[in-house]
N, C-alpha and C positions, 0 to 999 in steps of 0.2 A: 300297390296297399286295395285290397278288393272287399266289397262288404258283402256278408251273407245278410239274404232275405226271406223269413220266413220259412225256416228249414228248422221244425221242432226236434230232429238228432243232434243239432249244434246250439240246442236253449243251455245258457250257463257253460259254457266251453270257456278254458281260455288256460293260457301256458303255450310250451313250443312243443311239436309236434316233428319229432324223427328229425332234430339239431338243424332244422332249416324253415321251419314255417311255427311264425308266433301267431298265434288266437288271442284276442281281448274284446272285453265289451266296453265300446265308447259310445255314450251319449245312445244306450236302449239299443245299441245293433252289434251285432260282434263282427268285428274286422279281423281279415288275415293278411299278414304282412310276411316280408322277408326278416330271417333275422338279424337283428344289427352287428355289423361288424364293430370291431374295434381297433382302431387302427394304430395302437401303443401306449408312449408315452404322449401326457396329454404338455401343451404347449403353455409356457407361462400366462396367454391370455384364457385360455381354456381352464389352467386350474383356477386364475382369479372369478370367472364368471362360472363354474364350478362351485365357489365359497362365495359367492354372492347369491346364488340359488339355494344354496343349505342355508344361508342367513332368512332369505328368504322364506323357504318353509318351516321356520323355528319360527319367524315372525306370525305369519298364518298360522299356526297353530294356537301359537299363544292369543290372538284375538277371538279363534273361535270357542276359546274356555270363559270368555266376556262377552255374556248374556246381551249388553246392551251394543258392544261391538259387532257384535256376530249379525243382528240384526240392520247396523246401520250397514254390514255388507251387503247382507241378503237381500236389501234394496234395490243394490244396483246389481241383481243379476238379469244375465239378458241373453241372447243367443248363444255369442260367444264365451262367456264369463256363465255355466253352467250351474254354478253355488258358489257362497260366502267366501269358501275355505279359497277357490280359483279367484275370487275379485281383491280378497287379499290378498293373494301371491302377487299378484298383477299390477297392484297397488304399488309393495314394495319394488319390486322391478322398473317401475316405470315415474321417472324423475317429472315433474311439472315443468312446465314452461310458461316463461312469460314473452307472448305474442306483439306486446307492443306498449311503449311508456312515451304519453302523449304531455310534450311538455308545452305547446301550442299556447296556455294560459301561465305558465312559469315565466315572472317578470323578475324576480329577485326578492317580491315586498310579501310580507308577513300575509297569510289569506290565500295566498296564489293557490291553484288546485293540480297536483300532477293526477293525471289517470293513468293507472296499470290494466293491462289486460292479460289475464293469466289463465291457462287451461290445464285441467290435471282426468288422467284416467275414472278416477275416483271424487277427490275432493283436496280442494285446498286448502288449510288451516290457517296461514298466517301469509302476508305480504309484506317485507319489512324493506322502506326507504333509507338510504344512506345518500347526503347529498355533501360532498366533498368539493375544495377549489380544485384551482389547475397545479398545485403543488402537493396535495393528496391529502392535507388539514379538514378533518371531519367539520362541516358545518353546522349539520344537524342531523339527525337519524329515528325513525319513530316505524310504529305500524301501521299500514295505510286500510282504512276501513271498506267492508267489502259495502258496495252500492247498492241501493235499497231496490229488491226487485230484478238484478242484475246478475246471474250466476257467475260471471268471469270477469267484470269490473270494480276493481279496485279502486280509492281513492285517497289520495295523502293530501292534506292541505299544511302549507308551510308554516311553520313558527319561528322563523329567525329571517332577520334581515339578510338578503346578500347583496351587499355590493361590488362583489368582484366576480361580474357575471361571466363573461368571455372565460373558456377553459373549465367552465362547472361541471362535474360529474355527478350522474345521477344515475344510485344504483337501485334497481330492485330486486328483488330475491322472493320467491313463490318456494311456501315448503306446504309439503303434504301432511298426513297422517303418521306414516313410518320414518319423516324424517328428512326425505329425499329433497333436493335444492335447486330450483333451477334461474337463471337468471337474466336480466339484460341491463347493460352500462349505455347510457347516452350522456355524450358530451356535448356542449352546449357552443356555436362557435359565431354565436352572434354579439 
């Protein structure tokens, strides 16, 4: 891929030339590249990704029609994401990640905190916690609360006593605006 710099003859040029070279504008510069080649039939994985990308495009277009959402996405424009549309598209394609579940202060007593750290490329809207016993029976569940002043830390406070402490499973699920989910499960062995 070649970039054409300061050539007044090429200003505003885009499209294919001689079925070999493609010209397009990318972030204010004219870029020249080889014509893309199609390999034929798509694999099942490629079909799935194509479908997912089409859903991402529909999501991003819908977000651009809502002035409030468009403004939220516009606030996250950076060097790599040069428009609100690009931020929304990337948000749809990228699921949040739960990076840690801190159970060091969890003793199975009402009021014990569980701290969840979660990240997303745009914004996490909710962190849901489910606590189950070793047999899979739900002890309690609910939403964690974003810690004041901390963008990636969520706090869940226990509301039910857990007498069967060993084997307890704690599942933390982080959700973003498009509905993507990232999760982490911790099993207590002590």
